[in-house]
N, CA, C and O atoms as a GROMACS GRO file, in nm:
protein
  400
    1MET      N    1   0.240   3.038   3.832
    1MET     CA    2   0.145   2.948   3.772
    1MET      C    3   0.125   2.989   3.626
    1MET      O    4   0.119   3.108   3.594
    2PHE      N    5   0.116   2.891   3.539
    2PHE     CA    6   0.099   2.916   3.397
    2PHE      C    7  -0.049   2.919   3.363
    2PHE      O    8  -0.128   2.839   3.414
    3GLY      N    9  -0.086   3.012   3.278
    3GLY     CA   10  -0.223   3.020   3.232
    3GLY      C   11  -0.234   2.969   3.090
    3GLY      O   12  -0.134   2.940   3.025
    4VAL      N   13  -0.355   2.958   3.043
    4VAL     CA   14  -0.382   2.914   2.907
    4VAL      C   15  -0.428   3.035   2.828
    4VAL      O   16  -0.521   3.105   2.868
    5TYR      N   17  -0.363   3.059   2.716
    5TYR     CA   18  -0.400   3.170   2.630
    5TYR      C   19  -0.512   3.125   2.538
    5TYR      O   20  -0.496   3.027   2.464
    6LEU      N   21  -0.624   3.193   2.540
    6LEU     CA   22  -0.737   3.160   2.454
    6LEU      C   23  -0.745   3.263   2.343
    6LEU      O   24  -0.763   3.382   2.368
    7ASP      N   25  -0.731   3.218   2.220
    7ASP     CA   26  -0.739   3.307   2.104
    7ASP      C   27  -0.886   3.323   2.068
    7ASP      O   28  -0.948   3.232   2.014
    8THR      N   29  -0.940   3.438   2.098
    8THR     CA   30  -1.082   3.464   2.073
    8THR      C   31  -1.103   3.542   1.943
    8THR      O   32  -1.215   3.586   1.916
    9ARG      N   33  -0.999   3.559   1.863
    9ARG     CA   34  -1.011   3.638   1.741
    9ARG      C   35  -1.063   3.560   1.622
    9ARG      O   36  -1.107   3.621   1.525
   10ASN      N   37  -1.061   3.428   1.626
   10ASN     CA   38  -1.106   3.347   1.513
   10ASN      C   39  -1.254   3.314   1.531
   10ASN      O   40  -1.290   3.240   1.622
   11PRO      N   41  -1.341   3.370   1.445
   11PRO     CA   42  -1.485   3.347   1.460
   11PRO      C   43  -1.527   3.202   1.431
   11PRO      O   44  -1.640   3.164   1.461
   12CYS      N   45  -1.438   3.124   1.376
   12CYS     CA   46  -1.470   2.984   1.344
   12CYS      C   47  -1.449   2.892   1.464
   12CYS      O   48  -1.497   2.779   1.466
   13CYS      N   49  -1.377   2.941   1.565
   13CYS     CA   50  -1.342   2.858   1.680
   13CYS      C   51  -1.403   2.912   1.808
   13CYS      O   52  -1.408   3.034   1.830
   14ASP      N   53  -1.449   2.821   1.891
   14ASP     CA   54  -1.491   2.856   2.027
   14ASP      C   55  -1.370   2.829   2.115
   14ASP      O   56  -1.337   2.714   2.144
   15ALA      N   57  -1.304   2.935   2.157
   15ALA     CA   58  -1.179   2.922   2.232
   15ALA      C   59  -1.199   2.852   2.366
   15ALA      O   60  -1.106   2.788   2.416
   16SER      N   61  -1.317   2.862   2.424
   16SER     CA   62  -1.339   2.800   2.554
   16SER      C   63  -1.352   2.648   2.545
   16SER      O   64  -1.326   2.577   2.643
   17THR      N   65  -1.392   2.596   2.428
   17THR     CA   66  -1.408   2.451   2.411
   17THR      C   67  -1.305   2.392   2.314
   17THR      O   68  -1.294   2.270   2.302
   18CYS      N   69  -1.230   2.477   2.246
   18CYS     CA   70  -1.133   2.434   2.144
   18CYS      C   71  -1.202   2.354   2.034
   18CYS      O   72  -1.146   2.258   1.982
   19ARG      N   73  -1.322   2.394   1.998
   19ARG     CA   74  -1.399   2.330   1.892
   19ARG      C   75  -1.448   2.436   1.793
   19ARG      O   76  -1.452   2.555   1.824
   20LEU      N   77  -1.487   2.388   1.675
   20LEU     CA   78  -1.544   2.480   1.576
   20LEU      C   79  -1.677   2.534   1.627
   20LEU      O   80  -1.750   2.466   1.698
   21THR      N   81  -1.707   2.657   1.589
   21THR     CA   82  -1.835   2.715   1.624
   21THR      C   83  -1.945   2.650   1.540
   21THR      O   84  -1.917   2.590   1.437
   22GLU      N   85  -2.068   2.664   1.585
   22GLU     CA   86  -2.181   2.602   1.514
   22GLU      C   87  -2.187   2.652   1.370
   22GLU      O   88  -2.182   2.772   1.345
   23GLY      N   89  -2.198   2.559   1.277
   23GLY     CA   90  -2.205   2.592   1.135
   23GLY      C   91  -2.070   2.603   1.066
   23GLY      O   92  -2.064   2.612   0.943
   24SER      N   93  -1.963   2.603   1.143
   24SER     CA   94  -1.828   2.614   1.085
   24SER      C   95  -1.779   2.476   1.041
   24SER      O   96  -1.799   2.377   1.111
   25GLN      N   97  -1.714   2.473   0.926
   25GLN     CA   98  -1.653   2.350   0.875
   25GLN      C   99  -1.502   2.348   0.897
   25GLN      O  100  -1.440   2.242   0.900
   26CYS      N  101  -1.444   2.467   0.912
   26CYS     CA  102  -1.299   2.478   0.926
   26CYS      C  103  -1.267   2.609   0.996
   26CYS      O  104  -1.353   2.695   1.013
   27ALA      N  105  -1.142   2.621   1.037
   27ALA     CA  106  -1.101   2.742   1.107
   27ALA      C  107  -0.983   2.812   1.041
   27ALA      O  108  -0.964   2.932   1.060
   28HIS      N  109  -0.906   2.740   0.964
   28HIS     CA  110  -0.788   2.797   0.899
   28HIS      C  111  -0.748   2.707   0.785
   28HIS      O  112  -0.808   2.601   0.765
   29GLY      N  113  -0.650   2.746   0.710
   29GLY     CA  114  -0.601   2.666   0.598
   29GLY      C  115  -0.625   2.737   0.466
   29GLY      O  116  -0.709   2.825   0.456
   30LEU      N  117  -0.550   2.697   0.366
   30LEU     CA  118  -0.559   2.760   0.235
   30LEU      C  119  -0.694   2.736   0.168
   30LEU      O  120  -0.732   2.811   0.078
   31CYS      N  121  -0.765   2.633   0.211
   31CYS     CA  122  -0.894   2.600   0.149
   31CYS      C  123  -1.011   2.628   0.241
   31CYS      O  124  -1.119   2.571   0.225
   32CYS      N  125  -0.991   2.716   0.337
   32CYS     CA  126  -1.096   2.757   0.430
   32CYS      C  127  -1.124   2.905   0.410
   32CYS      O  128  -1.033   2.987   0.414
   33ASP      N  129  -1.250   2.938   0.387
   33ASP     CA  130  -1.289   3.077   0.366
   33ASP      C  131  -1.418   3.103   0.443
   33ASP      O  132  -1.518   3.035   0.422
   34ASN      N  133  -1.414   3.200   0.531
   34ASN     CA  134  -1.530   3.234   0.613
   34ASN      C  135  -1.587   3.112   0.685
   34ASN      O  136  -1.708   3.092   0.688
   35CYS      N  137  -1.500   3.031   0.741
   35CYS     CA  138  -1.535   2.913   0.821
   35CYS      C  139  -1.594   2.799   0.738
   35CYS      O  140  -1.647   2.704   0.795
   36GLN      N  141  -1.585   2.807   0.606
   36GLN     CA  142  -1.638   2.702   0.519
   36GLN      C  143  -1.527   2.650   0.429
   36GLN      O  144  -1.441   2.725   0.384
   37VAL      N  145  -1.530   2.519   0.403
   37VAL     CA  146  -1.433   2.458   0.312
   37VAL      C  147  -1.469   2.499   0.170
   37VAL      O  148  -1.585   2.488   0.129
   38ASN      N  149  -1.371   2.546   0.094
   38ASN     CA  150  -1.396   2.586  -0.044
   38ASN      C  151  -1.442   2.467  -0.128
   38ASN      O  152  -1.398   2.355  -0.104
   39PRO      N  153  -1.532   2.490  -0.224
   39PRO     CA  154  -1.580   2.381  -0.311
   39PRO      C  155  -1.464   2.317  -0.389
   39PRO      O  156  -1.363   2.382  -0.417
   40ALA      N  157  -1.482   2.192  -0.424
   40ALA     CA  158  -1.379   2.117  -0.497
   40ALA      C  159  -1.350   2.178  -0.633
   40ALA      O  160  -1.440   2.221  -0.705
   41ASN      N  161  -1.223   2.181  -0.666
   41ASN     CA  162  -1.173   2.221  -0.799
   41ASN      C  163  -1.212   2.361  -0.842
   41ASN      O  164  -1.218   2.390  -0.962
   42THR      N  165  -1.237   2.450  -0.747
   42THR     CA  166  -1.272   2.587  -0.783
   42THR      C  167  -1.163   2.687  -0.743
   42THR      O  168  -1.154   2.795  -0.802
   43ILE      N  169  -1.083   2.653  -0.646
   43ILE     CA  170  -0.979   2.743  -0.595
   43ILE      C  171  -0.842   2.677  -0.611
   43ILE      O  172  -0.820   2.566  -0.562
   44VAL      N  173  -0.752   2.746  -0.678
   44VAL     CA  174  -0.613   2.699  -0.685
   44VAL      C  175  -0.547   2.738  -0.554
   44VAL      O  176  -0.531   2.857  -0.525
   45CYS      N  177  -0.508   2.639  -0.476
   45CYS     CA  178  -0.445   2.669  -0.348
   45CYS      C  179  -0.293   2.666  -0.357
   45CYS      O  180  -0.224   2.715  -0.267
   46ARG      N  181  -0.239   2.610  -0.465
   46ARG     CA  182  -0.095   2.614  -0.489
   46ARG      C  183  -0.072   2.619  -0.639
   46ARG      O  184  -0.107   2.525  -0.711
   47LYS      N  185  -0.014   2.728  -0.685
   47LYS     CA  186   0.014   2.743  -0.828
   47LYS      C  187   0.135   2.659  -0.867
   47LYS      O  188   0.211   2.613  -0.781
   48THR      N  189   0.152   2.640  -0.997
   48THR     CA  190   0.271   2.570  -1.044
   48THR      C  191   0.393   2.655  -1.012
   48THR      O  192   0.388   2.778  -1.018
   49SER      N  193   0.502   2.588  -0.976
   49SER     CA  194   0.621   2.663  -0.938
   49SER      C  195   0.742   2.633  -1.025
   49SER      O  196   0.843   2.704  -1.018
   50ARG      N  197   0.734   2.527  -1.106
   50ARG     CA  198   0.846   2.493  -1.194
   50ARG      C  199   0.796   2.395  -1.299
   50ARG      O  200   0.680   2.353  -1.296
   51ASP      N  201   0.883   2.360  -1.391
   51ASP     CA  202   0.846   2.265  -1.496
   51ASP      C  203   0.798   2.134  -1.435
   51ASP      O  204   0.851   2.089  -1.333
   52CYS      N  205   0.699   2.075  -1.497
   52CYS     CA  206   0.641   1.946  -1.456
   52CYS      C  207   0.556   1.956  -1.330
   52CYS      O  208   0.501   1.855  -1.286
   53ASP      N  209   0.544   2.073  -1.271
   53ASP     CA  210   0.461   2.091  -1.152
   53ASP      C  211   0.316   2.110  -1.196
   53ASP      O  212   0.290   2.172  -1.299
   54LEU      N  213   0.223   2.056  -1.121
   54LEU     CA  214   0.081   2.073  -1.147
   54LEU      C  215   0.021   2.166  -1.043
   54LEU      O  216   0.066   2.168  -0.929
   55PRO      N  217  -0.081   2.245  -1.080
   55PRO     CA  218  -0.147   2.327  -0.979
   55PRO      C  219  -0.232   2.236  -0.889
   55PRO      O  220  -0.286   2.135  -0.935
   56GLU      N  221  -0.243   2.271  -0.763
   56GLU     CA  222  -0.329   2.197  -0.671
   56GLU      C  223  -0.454   2.280  -0.644
   56GLU      O  224  -0.448   2.401  -0.626
   57TYR      N  225  -0.566   2.210  -0.641
   57TYR     CA  226  -0.696   2.272  -0.616
   57TYR      C  227  -0.751   2.222  -0.483
   57TYR      O  228  -0.722   2.110  -0.441
   58CYS      N  229  -0.832   2.304  -0.419
   58CYS     CA  230  -0.900   2.261  -0.298
   58CYS      C  231  -0.987   2.140  -0.331
   58CYS      O  232  -1.045   2.132  -0.440
   59THR      N  233  -0.996   2.047  -0.237
   59THR     CA  234  -1.067   1.921  -0.261
   59THR      C  235  -1.216   1.927  -0.229
   59THR      O  236  -1.292   1.840  -0.273
   60GLY      N  237  -1.258   2.025  -0.154
   60GLY     CA  238  -1.398   2.034  -0.112
   60GLY      C  239  -1.426   1.959   0.017
   60GLY      O  240  -1.538   1.966   0.069
   61VAL      N  241  -1.328   1.888   0.069
   61VAL     CA  242  -1.348   1.813   0.193
   61VAL      C  243  -1.245   1.848   0.302
   61VAL      O  244  -1.258   1.804   0.416
   62SER      N  245  -1.144   1.925   0.267
   62SER     CA  246  -1.039   1.958   0.363
   62SER      C  247  -1.007   2.106   0.358
   62SER      O  248  -1.016   2.170   0.253
   63GLN      N  249  -0.968   2.159   0.473
   63GLN     CA  250  -0.925   2.299   0.479
   63GLN      C  251  -0.783   2.316   0.428
   63GLN      O  252  -0.738   2.428   0.402
   64ASP      N  253  -0.713   2.206   0.413
   64ASP     CA  254  -0.573   2.209   0.369
   64ASP      C  255  -0.561   2.182   0.220
   64ASP      O  256  -0.641   2.108   0.162
   65CYS      N  257  -0.461   2.241   0.160
   65CYS     CA  258  -0.430   2.216   0.020
   65CYS      C  259  -0.370   2.075   0.009
   65CYS      O  260  -0.292   2.036   0.095
   66PRO      N  261  -0.407   1.998  -0.095
   66PRO     CA  262  -0.350   1.864  -0.108
   66PRO      C  263  -0.198   1.868  -0.131
   66PRO      O  264  -0.141   1.974  -0.159
   67GLU      N  265  -0.135   1.752  -0.119
   67GLU     CA  266   0.010   1.742  -0.141
   67GLU      C  267   0.047   1.792  -0.280
   67GLU      O  268  -0.032   1.780  -0.374
   68ASP      N  269   0.166   1.846  -0.291
   68ASP     CA  270   0.218   1.894  -0.419
   68ASP      C  271   0.235   1.775  -0.513
   68ASP      O  272   0.291   1.673  -0.474
   69ARG      N  273   0.186   1.789  -0.637
   69ARG     CA  274   0.195   1.680  -0.734
   69ARG      C  275   0.263   1.728  -0.861
   69ARG      O  276   0.260   1.847  -0.895
   70PHE      N  277   0.324   1.634  -0.930
   70PHE     CA  278   0.400   1.665  -1.050
   70PHE      C  279   0.368   1.567  -1.161
   70PHE      O  280   0.324   1.455  -1.135
   71GLU      N  281   0.390   1.610  -1.285
   71GLU     CA  282   0.372   1.524  -1.401
   71GLU      C  283   0.494   1.434  -1.418
   71GLU      O  284   0.604   1.467  -1.376
   72MET      N  285   0.470   1.321  -1.482
   72MET     CA  286   0.581   1.231  -1.517
   72MET      C  287   0.614   1.254  -1.663
   72MET      O  288   0.538   1.316  -1.736
   73ASN      N  289   0.730   1.204  -1.705
   73ASN     CA  290   0.767   1.222  -1.844
   73ASN      C  291   0.671   1.146  -1.935
   73ASN      O  292   0.601   1.055  -1.890
   74GLY      N  293   0.668   1.183  -2.060
   74GLY     CA  294   0.575   1.127  -2.157
   74GLY      C  295   0.511   1.241  -2.235
   74GLY      O  296   0.480   1.226  -2.353
   75LYS      N  297   0.492   1.352  -2.171
   75LYS     CA  298   0.445   1.473  -2.236
   75LYS      C  299   0.570   1.545  -2.285
   75LYS      O  300   0.669   1.553  -2.212
   76GLU      N  301   0.568   1.598  -2.404
   76GLU     CA  302   0.689   1.652  -2.466
   76GLU      C  303   0.764   1.749  -2.375
   76GLU      O  304   0.883   1.732  -2.353
   77ASP      N  305   0.696   1.851  -2.323
   77ASP     CA  306   0.763   1.950  -2.238
   77ASP      C  307   0.823   1.884  -2.114
   77ASP      O  308   0.935   1.916  -2.073
   78CYS      N  309   0.748   1.794  -2.058
   78CYS     CA  310   0.791   1.729  -1.934
   78CYS      C  311   0.905   1.631  -1.960
   78CYS      O  312   0.998   1.620  -1.880
   79ALA      N  313   0.898   1.561  -2.070
   79ALA     CA  314   0.998   1.459  -2.101
   79ALA      C  315   1.138   1.518  -2.113
   79ALA      O  316   1.237   1.452  -2.083
   80LYS      N  317   1.147   1.642  -2.157
   80LYS     CA  318   1.278   1.707  -2.172
   80LYS      C  319   1.343   1.734  -2.036
   80LYS      O  320   1.465   1.747  -2.027
   81LYS      N  321   1.263   1.741  -1.933
   81LYS     CA  322   1.314   1.780  -1.802
   81LYS      C  323   1.310   1.669  -1.699
   81LYS      O  324   1.364   1.684  -1.589
   82CYS      N  325   1.247   1.557  -1.733
   82CYS     CA  326   1.231   1.448  -1.638
   82CYS      C  327   1.307   1.324  -1.685
   82CYS      O  328   1.326   1.305  -1.805
   83ASN      N  329   1.349   1.242  -1.591
   83ASN     CA  330   1.421   1.122  -1.630
   83ASN      C  331   1.324   1.012  -1.674
   83ASN      O  332   1.203   1.035  -1.675
   84ASN      N  333   1.374   0.896  -1.709
   84ASN     CA  334   1.290   0.787  -1.760
   84ASN      C  335   1.188   0.736  -1.660
   84ASN      O  336   1.086   0.680  -1.700
   85ASN      N  337   1.212   0.754  -1.534
   85ASN     CA  338   1.117   0.708  -1.432
   85ASN      C  339   1.027   0.819  -1.383
   85ASN      O  340   0.952   0.800  -1.287
   86GLY      N  341   1.032   0.934  -1.446
   86GLY     CA  342   0.943   1.044  -1.410
   86GLY      C  343   1.001   1.132  -1.302
   86GLY      O  344   1.111   1.111  -1.251
   87VAL      N  345   0.923   1.230  -1.268
   87VAL     CA  346   0.964   1.330  -1.171
   87VAL      C  347   0.979   1.270  -1.032
   87VAL      O  348   1.056   1.320  -0.950
   88ARG      N  349   0.905   1.164  -1.005
   88ARG     CA  350   0.911   1.102  -0.872
   88ARG      C  351   1.056   1.076  -0.831
   88ARG      O  352   1.092   1.099  -0.716
   89ASP      N  353   1.139   1.028  -0.924
   89ASP     CA  354   1.278   1.001  -0.890
   89ASP      C  355   1.358   1.128  -0.863
   89ASP      O  356   1.457   1.126  -0.790
   90LEU      N  357   1.316   1.238  -0.922
   90LEU     CA  358   1.389   1.364  -0.904
   90LEU      C  359   1.352   1.432  -0.773
   90LEU      O  360   1.439   1.480  -0.701
   91TRP      N  361   1.220   1.436  -0.742
   91TRP     CA  362   1.176   1.510  -0.624
   91TRP      C  363   1.120   1.421  -0.515
   91TRP      O  364   1.090   1.470  -0.406
   92LYS      N  365   1.104   1.290  -0.541
   92LYS     CA  366   1.055   1.194  -0.442
   92LYS      C  367   0.920   1.234  -0.383
   92LYS      O  368   0.899   1.225  -0.262
   93ILE      N  369   0.830   1.279  -0.468
   93ILE     CA  370   0.696   1.316  -0.423
   93ILE      C  371   0.593   1.262  -0.518
   93ILE      O  372   0.627   1.207  -0.623
   94ASN      N  373   0.467   1.278  -0.484
   94ASN     CA  374   0.358   1.226  -0.566
   94ASN      C  375   0.364   1.282  -0.708
   94ASN      O  376   0.396   1.398  -0.729
   95THR      N  377   0.331   1.197  -0.804
   95THR     CA  378   0.330   1.239  -0.943
   95THR      C  379   0.205   1.191  -1.011
   95THR      O  380   0.140   1.097  -0.964
   96LEU      N  381   0.171   1.253  -1.120
   96LEU     CA  382   0.062   1.210  -1.207
   96LEU      C  383   0.121   1.186  -1.345
   96LEU      O  384   0.219   1.249  -1.382
   97SER      N  385   0.063   1.099  -1.417
   97SER     CA  386   0.109   1.071  -1.552
   97SER      C  387   0.083   1.191  -1.642
   97SER      O  388  -0.015   1.263  -1.624
   98CYS      N  389   0.171   1.213  -1.737
   98CYS     CA  390   0.150   1.319  -1.835
   98CYS      C  391   0.046   1.278  -1.939
   98CYS      O  392  -0.002   1.363  -2.015
   99PHE      N  393   0.011   1.151  -1.943
   99PHE     CA  394  -0.082   1.103  -2.044
   99PHE      C  395  -0.225   1.119  -1.994
   99PHE      O  396  -0.278   1.030  -1.928
  100HIS      N  397  -0.288   1.232  -2.024
  100HIS     CA  398  -0.427   1.251  -1.985
  100HIS      C  399  -0.498   1.338  -2.081
  100HIS      O  400  -0.617   1.366  -2.064
   0.00000   0.00000   0.00000
């Protein structure tokens, strides 16, 4: 007979109910600290990793880091490395305009 393994090491989770403990907003994730979601725009959860990449910040509403985003051409540094349609065509992911 198979049993169910209950992880009782996470203070944010009640393993017997598979729910967050009272007062907890989250249990894990890059934007979860001490069972609370990090405030918006205060914690960099993903640093830039290459040209045209933007840092991602915790949103204040999710325990997860938002999707990776990139700048589009139009900004001098970015324009040298991105095609006419922006980074979206190169990496097929969300982008933001360089004009801000």
